[in-house]
N, C-alpha and C positions, 0 to 999 in steps of 0.2 A: 272541131266544133263536135260533140258525141250526137249519136242516130239522132234522141232524141229531138235537138235543136234544129237537124237537118230536115225531121218531118215536119217540125213546128214551121219552118221557112216554107214548105211546100203547102202549108195548109192554105185554105181559101173560105173557109166558112165564116160568117160573121162574129161569130164568139170569138174564133182564132184572130182575127184580125182586130178586134178588141183587144184580146190580149196582145198582141203585137204593139199598137199605139199605147197599150199602158206600159210595154217594156221601155218603150223610146222617150217618154217622159219621165219614167224613174231613172232611166239612164242620165238623162239632163240634171235631174234634181241631186241624183250622187255626186255628179261632176262639180255640182254648183257648192258642192260644200267645202270642197279644196281649191275650187279654180274660180277669177273672175268670169262674167260671160265672155268679155273679149278674149280671151284663150281658149274657148271653146269652141271647137271647129264642126263642121258636119260627120266629117272623118271620126273624130274622136267621139262624137255621141254614138257613130256606127259600133266602133271597136267597142265601146262600152254596153251595148246592148247586145252584144254578139248577134250583129246584122250586119251586111253589106252596104254599103254607101246608097245602092241602087234601091234595095228594100226601104230603107228609109226616107229615102224620097218619094215612094208612093204614099206616103203617109203623112209628109210634111215636105213640100218644096224647097225649104231652105231649113238654116239651122233658126233663124229668128221665128217661123212660123212654130217650130218645136218651142222656144220659149212663152211665147204668145200664147199656146194654148196651154202650157203649164202653169204660167202665169194666171191665165182666167178661172182656170180649174182652183188654184190656191188662194184665189180671192173667193170664190163662190164657196168653198170650203172654210172658209174663217168667217163669212156671214152666217155659214149654218151655226160654227160653234157661237158666235156673240148671240144668236135667235135664242139658242137654248141655255146661254148662261142668264145668271139671275141677279146680274148687275141693275142698282137700286134706281128707280126711275125719279126724274124730277130732280136731279142734282146733276148741274152743268160741270164740275169739277171732277163726279163720280164716274159719270158716263166717259168723258175725255182720259180719266187716270186708267180707265178698265182697258178702253181701245189702245193706249199708247203701250202698256205693259203687255195687253196681249199681242199686240204687233210685234214686240220684241223676240217675242217667241217664235217667229215665223220668218227665219233669215230667208227663206226663197222667196217669198212674196215681197219682202222687202228689198231683197238684192236685184229681183227684176223691175221693181219700179223704179230704183236708182240707176237701171240702166238703160231704161226707155228712151228718154229722150236725146243722148248723146252715143248711143249703141245699137238698139233695136230697131227706132223707128227708121233709120237712116239705110238707103240704098235698097229698098226693096217696093216691089209694084204695089201702086196705088190700090187694088183692089185687096191686097192681102192687109194693109193698115186699116181698111174700111171694115173688114170683117171682125178683126179685134177689138177694134175701136165699139163698134156694135155691139159686142156680145160684153166689152169692159163697161160700155155706158149702162147695159142693163144691170151689171153686177153694181154700178155705184148707185144706182136707183133703189135698188133692193138694200144697200147698206142704208141708204138716207132714210127709206121705210123705219127701217131699224131704230134710227136715232130718232125719228118723231114718234116712234111708238116709247121710247125710254125718256122723250122732253118734248111732252105733249105740248107747250107752249111754243115749239118750233115749228113753223111752218115747213112745207116739203121744199121749196125754193131754198131757203135757208140751210137746209138740212143738206140740200144737194150741193151747196156753196160751200157749204165745209167739208164734204167728202173729198171733194176736188181738192181743196187746200189741205186736207190728211195726205193724200198722195202726193204733192208738191212737198209737203215737210218731209216725210219719208225718204223721198229720192234727194234731199238736201241734205239731210243729216246724217243718214245711213254712211255714206263714204268715210266723213269727218270721225264717224264713232268705229270705222273698222278702219285702219289707216294700214298701211304697206308695212310688213316688219322691221323695216328700219327705224321709220318714223314711230313705230310702236314700241321699240325699246328705249328711245330719246322720252317719250312722254312718260314712261315709268319713273324717270328720274322726279325726285320730289319738288324741285324748282320748277318741273313743267306741268304742275299735278291741274294747276289753272285752264290748261289747252283741251285736256282730256275731256271729250264727250260721253257722257252717260246718257246713251241712247234710249232708253224706256223713261229715265227720269226729266231729259230736255224734249222729247216727243211728248209726253203727258204734259208738260206746263207749256208747250206751244199751242198744244190740241185747247188746252181749256184757254188761253188767251185768245187763240182766233175764235173759238167759239163764242166767248163773252161778247168778242169784238163785232162779229157776225150780228148779235143779238143784238147790241147796242146801235150799230149802224142803222136796223132796217125801224128802230123805234124812235129813230131823230128826225 
């Protein structure tokens, strides 16, 4: 490690601590580009961030804590981008399509949602889950608020229900749309074309159907 990195490791100012935290999150996002969540250890995160494992644990006690922080940051950033977008208001299908296509371009967020139930939320302290869920819920509320702004006929409870459904749909569809290399090779064959999952197309359709279903269920 060079002299600059060594000096950085010894730094203690709030600004430098924030830079270090962001370095760890950036390392996690870089690793997610080529590795499944389950293959990324705290040691590998530290190596990619060019920090010692001890230094990493001063900011994040576990690898799950790193991914929780990254997920919530990517979630909040996505909501900010949606808020700045000019998607047309009043049309359920247009909003669902925009959300589905926008999410398809955010692989980090989708991968982490897909890893929550079967990977990240297992074998970790209750307080860590509570902290993550509290911030994650705030993000869900912010997204629901955006949905109501785009679809004024929808109430807040219906929008919250749809947001929760959205996360479940992403978590379920993402692994099928991104199979293992061996399965991907098989699915390339013309006779298996019907088995391929077009993530943005399938997600947009599922979001439209679920949104219309929630609306119908609340008006009967």
